[in-house]
C-alpha positions as CSV (number, residue, x, y, z in Angstrom):
1,X,-26.6,-1.9,12.0
2,X,-22.6,-1.6,12.3
3,X,-20.7,-2.9,9.2
4,X,-18.2,-5.1,10.0
5,X,-16.7,-6.7,6.8
6,X,-14.2,-3.3,5.3
7,X,-11.1,-1.9,6.1
8,X,-12.5,1.6,5.0
9,X,-9.2,3.9,4.8
10,X,-12.0,7.1,4.1
11,X,-14.6,6.3,6.8
12,X,-11.8,6.3,10.1
13,X,-11.3,9.9,9.1
14,X,-14.5,10.3,11.4
15,X,-13.1,8.8,14.2
16,X,-12.3,10.4,17.7
17,X,-8.5,11.8,17.4
18,X,-5.9,9.9,19.1
19,X,-4.2,12.9,19.0
20,X,-5.4,16.6,17.7
21,X,-5.2,16.5,13.8
22,X,-3.6,19.9,12.6
23,X,-4.8,19.7,9.3
24,X,-8.3,20.1,8.0
25,X,-8.3,17.6,5.0
26,X,-5.8,14.4,5.9
27,X,-4.5,14.5,2.4
28,X,-2.7,17.6,2.8
29,X,0.7,17.9,4.2
30,X,1.1,19.8,7.3
31,X,3.8,22.1,5.2
32,X,3.5,21.8,1.4
33,X,7.4,23.4,1.0
34,X,8.7,20.9,3.7
35,X,10.2,17.7,2.0
36,X,11.4,14.9,3.9
37,X,14.4,12.5,2.5
38,X,12.0,10.0,1.3
39,X,8.9,10.6,-1.9
40,X,5.6,9.0,-1.7
41,X,4.9,5.7,-2.0
42,X,6.4,4.4,-5.8
43,X,6.0,0.7,-5.7
44,X,4.1,-2.1,-4.4
45,X,5.4,-5.7,-4.8
46,X,3.5,-8.5,-4.8
47,X,4.6,-12.2,-5.0
48,X,2.1,-15.2,-6.6
49,X,2.0,-18.3,-8.6
50,X,-0.9,-17.3,-10.2
51,X,-0.6,-14.6,-12.9
52,X,-4.0,-15.2,-14.3
53,X,-5.9,-14.1,-11.5
54,X,-3.4,-10.8,-11.3
55,X,-4.3,-9.8,-14.5
56,X,-7.9,-10.1,-14.4
57,X,-8.2,-8.2,-11.2
58,X,-5.5,-5.5,-11.9
59,X,-5.6,-5.3,-16.0
60,X,-8.9,-6.0,-16.5
61,X,-10.9,-4.9,-13.3
62,X,-8.8,-2.0,-11.8
63,X,-7.7,-1.0,-15.6
64,X,-3.8,-0.8,-14.9
65,X,-1.5,-1.7,-18.1
66,X,0.5,-4.9,-17.5
67,X,4.0,-5.4,-19.2
68,X,6.4,-8.5,-18.8
69,X,8.0,-10.6,-18.6
70,X,10.8,-8.1,-17.6
71,X,14.0,-8.7,-18.9
72,X,16.6,-10.0,-16.1
73,X,19.6,-11.3,-17.2
74,X,21.5,-14.3,-15.7
75,X,24.0,-11.8,-13.3
76,X,21.5,-9.5,-12.2
77,X,18.7,-12.3,-11.6
78,X,21.4,-13.8,-9.3
79,X,22.1,-10.6,-7.2
80,X,17.9,-10.0,-7.1
81,X,17.9,-13.4,-5.7
82,X,20.3,-12.1,-2.8
83,X,18.8,-9.3,-2.2
84,X,15.1,-9.9,-2.4
85,X,16.3,-13.4,-0.3
86,X,14.9,-15.4,-3.0
87,X,16.2,-19.5,-2.4
88,X,17.7,-21.1,-5.7
89,X,15.0,-23.2,-6.0
90,X,12.3,-20.7,-6.5
91,X,12.1,-20.0,-10.1
92,X,10.5,-16.5,-11.0
93,X,9.3,-14.1,-13.5
94,X,8.9,-10.5,-12.8
95,X,5.8,-8.3,-14.1
96,X,4.8,-4.8,-14.0
97,X,1.3,-3.1,-13.6
98,X,0.9,0.8,-14.3
99,X,-1.4,3.9,-14.9
100,X,0.6,5.6,-17.5
101,X,-1.8,8.4,-17.5
102,X,-1.8,9.1,-13.9
103,X,2.1,9.3,-13.1
104,X,1.8,9.8,-9.6
105,X,-0.4,6.4,-9.0
106,X,1.8,3.6,-7.4
107,X,2.8,1.2,-9.6
108,X,2.7,-2.7,-9.0
109,X,5.7,-5.1,-8.9
110,X,4.5,-8.7,-9.7
111,X,7.1,-11.7,-8.8
112,X,5.4,-14.5,-10.3
113,X,7.1,-17.9,-8.7
114,X,6.8,-21.0,-10.7
115,X,5.9,-23.1,-7.8
116,X,3.5,-21.4,-4.7
117,X,5.1,-20.2,-2.3
118,X,3.9,-19.5,2.0
119,X,1.0,-17.4,1.7
120,X,1.5,-14.4,4.2
121,X,-2.8,-13.9,5.0
122,X,-4.8,-16.9,5.1
123,X,-8.1,-14.5,4.7
124,X,-9.5,-11.1,3.6
125,X,-10.5,-10.6,7.6
126,X,-9.5,-7.1,8.1
127,X,-8.7,-8.5,12.0
128,X,-5.8,-11.3,10.9
129,X,-2.3,-9.0,10.8
130,X,-0.5,-8.6,7.7
131,X,-0.5,-6.6,4.2
132,X,-4.2,-5.5,3.5
133,X,-4.9,-4.1,0.4
134,X,-4.6,-1.0,-1.8
135,X,-6.9,2.1,-2.5
136,X,-8.3,3.2,-6.2
137,X,-9.5,6.9,-5.8
138,X,-12.3,7.3,-8.5
139,X,-15.2,9.9,-9.5
140,X,-17.5,7.1,-10.0
141,X,-17.5,4.4,-7.5
142,X,-20.9,2.5,-8.6
143,X,-20.0,2.4,-12.4
144,X,-16.8,0.8,-11.3
145,X,-18.0,-1.6,-8.5
146,X,-20.6,-3.0,-11.8
147,X,-17.4,-3.5,-13.8
148,X,-15.2,-5.7,-11.2
149,X,-18.6,-7.5,-10.4
150,X,-19.2,-8.5,-13.9
151,X,-15.6,-10.2,-13.6
152,X,-16.6,-12.6,-10.8
153,X,-15.0,-10.7,-8.1
154,X,-16.9,-10.6,-4.8
155,X,-17.6,-7.4,-2.8
156,X,-16.8,-7.5,0.8
157,X,-19.8,-5.9,1.7
158,X,-23.1,-6.7,0.3
159,X,-23.6,-3.3,-0.9
160,X,-21.8,0.3,-1.5
161,X,-20.8,1.7,1.3
162,X,-21.7,5.0,1.9
163,X,-20.1,7.1,4.9
164,X,-21.3,10.7,5.8
165,X,-18.1,12.7,7.2
166,X,-17.9,16.0,8.5
167,X,-15.0,18.6,7.5
168,X,-13.5,20.7,9.5
169,X,-15.7,23.8,9.5
170,X,-18.9,21.3,10.3
171,X,-20.1,20.8,7.0
172,X,-20.9,17.6,5.3
173,X,-19.5,15.4,2.7
174,X,-20.2,11.9,1.4
175,X,-17.6,8.8,1.1
176,X,-18.2,5.9,-1.6
177,X,-16.5,2.8,-0.8
178,X,-17.1,-0.4,-3.0
179,X,-14.6,-3.4,-1.6
180,X,-13.2,-6.4,-3.5
181,X,-11.6,-9.8,-2.5
182,X,-8.8,-10.1,-4.7
183,X,-6.4,-12.6,-5.5
184,X,-3.4,-13.5,-2.7
185,X,-6.2,-12.2,0.0
186,X,-5.9,-8.6,-0.7
187,X,-8.4,-6.6,-0.6
188,X,-8.7,-3.7,-3.5
189,X,-11.1,-0.1,-2.5
190,X,-12.6,2.3,-5.1
191,X,-13.0,5.2,-3.2
192,X,-14.5,8.2,-3.9
193,X,-14.9,11.1,-2.0
194,X,-18.1,13.6,-2.9
195,X,-19.1,17.1,-2.4
196,X,-16.4,18.9,-3.7
197,X,-13.7,17.0,-1.7
198,X,-10.5,16.0,-3.2
199,X,-9.3,12.6,-4.0
200,X,-7.1,10.1,-2.0
201,X,-4.9,10.6,-5.0
202,X,-4.8,11.8,-8.6
203,X,-6.8,10.4,-11.2
204,X,-6.9,10.0,-15.0
205,X,-9.2,12.8,-16.4
206,X,-10.8,10.7,-19.1
207,X,-11.8,7.6,-17.2
208,X,-12.0,9.5,-13.7
209,X,-9.8,6.5,-12.1
210,X,-6.7,6.3,-10.9
211,X,-4.5,4.2,-8.0
212,X,-3.3,2.7,-6.3
213,X,-2.8,6.1,-4.3
214,X,-2.3,4.0,-1.0
215,X,-1.8,0.8,0.5
216,X,-2.7,-0.4,4.2
217,X,-1.1,-2.9,6.9
218,X,-3.0,-4.6,9.8
219,X,0.0,-4.6,12.7
220,X,0.4,-6.1,16.0
221,X,3.1,-2.8,17.4
222,X,1.5,0.1,16.0
223,X,3.8,2.7,18.2
224,X,7.1,0.5,16.7
225,X,5.6,0.9,12.7
226,X,4.7,4.2,13.5
227,X,8.1,5.3,14.6
228,X,9.7,3.3,11.9
229,X,8.4,5.3,9.3
230,X,8.3,8.6,11.0
231,X,11.8,8.9,13.0
232,X,13.8,6.6,10.8
233,X,12.2,7.0,7.6
234,X,11.4,10.8,8.1
235,X,7.7,10.6,7.0
236,X,4.9,12.0,8.4
237,X,1.3,10.6,10.5
238,X,-1.6,12.7,9.5
239,X,-4.4,11.3,11.1
240,X,-4.1,8.9,14.3
241,X,-7.4,7.8,15.2
242,X,-9.4,5.1,17.5
243,X,-12.0,3.7,14.9
244,X,-15.3,2.9,17.1
245,X,-17.7,2.8,14.1
246,X,-17.5,-1.1,13.7
247,X,-18.8,-3.6,16.1
248,X,-14.7,-4.2,16.8
249,X,-13.0,-0.6,17.4
250,X,-8.7,-0.2,16.1
251,X,-6.5,2.1,15.6
252,X,-5.9,3.9,12.5
253,X,-2.6,6.0,10.9
254,X,-2.3,7.5,7.9
255,X,1.6,8.2,7.5
256,X,2.3,10.3,4.5
257,X,6.2,11.4,2.9
258,X,6.4,14.8,3.5
259,X,4.9,17.7,1.7
260,X,3.2,14.7,-0.5
261,X,-0.6,14.4,-1.5
262,X,-0.4,11.0,-2.8
263,X,1.2,7.7,-2.2
264,X,0.6,7.4,1.8
265,X,0.5,4.5,3.4
266,X,-2.4,3.1,6.2
267,X,-2.2,1.2,9.1
268,X,-4.6,-0.4,11.6
269,X,-3.9,-1.9,14.9
270,X,-6.5,-4.1,16.8
271,X,-6.3,-4.8,20.8
272,X,-4.7,-8.4,21.3
273,X,-7.8,-10.0,22.3
274,X,-9.7,-8.9,18.8
275,X,-6.3,-9.7,16.6
276,X,-7.1,-12.9,14.9
277,X,-4.4,-15.4,14.7
278,X,-2.4,-14.9,11.8
279,X,-0.2,-17.4,9.5
280,X,2.9,-16.8,11.0
281,X,4.6,-16.2,7.6
282,X,7.2,-13.3,7.6
283,X,5.2,-10.5,5.2
284,X,8.4,-10.2,3.0
285,X,9.5,-12.1,-0.3
286,X,9.5,-14.9,-1.6
287,X,6.5,-15.3,0.4
288,X,2.6,-14.7,-1.4
289,X,1.1,-11.7,-1.2
290,X,1.8,-7.5,-0.8
291,X,6.0,-8.3,0.6
292,X,7.4,-4.9,0.0
293,X,6.8,-1.3,-1.0
294,X,9.2,0.9,-2.2
295,X,10.0,4.7,-1.9
296,X,12.5,6.3,-4.1
297,X,14.6,8.6,-2.3
298,X,16.9,12.0,-2.9
299,X,20.0,10.5,-1.1
300,X,20.4,6.7,-0.4
301,X,23.8,7.6,1.2
302,X,21.8,9.9,3.8
303,X,18.8,7.9,4.3
304,X,20.5,4.9,4.7
305,X,23.0,6.6,7.4
306,X,19.9,7.4,8.9
307,X,18.7,3.9,9.0
308,X,22.2,2.5,10.5
309,X,22.3,5.3,13.0
310,X,19.0,3.8,14.1
311,X,20.7,0.7,15.0
312,X,18.5,-1.3,11.7
313,X,20.2,-3.8,9.4
314,X,20.5,-2.7,5.8
315,X,20.4,-5.4,3.1
316,X,21.0,-4.9,-0.4
317,X,24.4,-3.4,0.2
318,X,24.1,-0.3,-1.9
319,X,23.7,-2.6,-4.7
320,X,23.5,-0.5,-8.5
321,X,20.5,-2.3,-10.3
322,X,19.1,-2.3,-14.0
323,X,16.1,-3.8,-15.1
324,X,12.7,-2.5,-16.5
325,X,10.8,-2.2,-13.1
326,X,12.4,0.6,-11.5
327,X,14.8,1.1,-13.9
328,X,18.8,2.1,-13.0
329,X,19.2,2.7,-9.5
330,X,21.1,1.8,-6.3
331,X,19.6,0.8,-3.4
332,X,18.7,-0.8,0.1
333,X,16.4,-3.2,1.9
334,X,15.2,-2.1,5.5
335,X,12.6,-4.8,7.4
336,X,9.9,-2.7,9.4
337,X,9.5,-3.6,12.9
338,X,7.0,-6.4,11.8
339,X,9.3,-8.0,9.3
340,X,8.2,-6.2,6.2
341,X,10.4,-5.6,3.5
342,X,10.6,-1.7,2.5
343,X,13.0,-1.2,-0.4
344,X,15.0,2.8,-0.5
345,X,16.1,3.8,-4.1
346,X,17.9,6.5,-5.5
347,X,18.0,6.9,-9.2
348,X,21.1,8.9,-11.0
349,X,20.9,12.1,-11.2
């Protein structure tokens, strides 16, 4: 029987390719010595009015360290409200979720609004367009599954999913996934590659857990999104496949910073007839849900020039920001083709 409740980042690797895969393992760089114009996914921003639910899922369930509220003075708050397009009547606080024992794990920036803003998503359905979820690598999916379920979170499938996959040499290995419905209609995936395969992100050596190692979106114009991340932001697509194991097939693309093995983004797209109607709410701040991805860059001026050369509008005005979420940095905001906010920032050398 075909499963149809989980957007599986790992399982998609077994699908027939839309282009020939050039590396035997998708998490390995095409050229490990190549450096692009930005680093791996650094920060995932979630907007919510329910800090308690976020705390329960990501601190108590996923084992991240919650800090905040972050101190933001009046002048900086006014600047950020302009950059992040938060209306003056929306009051907010800022928190961070980190995994200090895994330096390359993405961090989560949580913007907590005093009143609820419009929701980007209306369901956990993987066929609904919009930011979808995050992946958390582990060596022991059943243990993490048991822990999260005990907190009252619902697994998206009746049981932990097992996917028998093939290496490039034809030998087999398994992937286990437990996907949970989280706050703001975001799904969190505990994922483990077994039989000697490396995990999709770094792990804490004591707990055998890590992440977020990647973030996912369901999009309606895959070609435009891939072009934005690869041709404008100088990343590389490592898999581009049509996944047919579910009753409703979809195209799936994984995109990494050049030379990186952590912090990738994953995009899924369905045929128009199979795409559910979304909320119509722009996937950007101050709307609730996953509203922005942030990438550190070696030169904000260089990547900014590339963005402008592509004819895209730049927000943020290369402003200097100094607060405890990312520290002192200079950055810009760029909208992806679907309206999703992407933050690019450079720290002082």
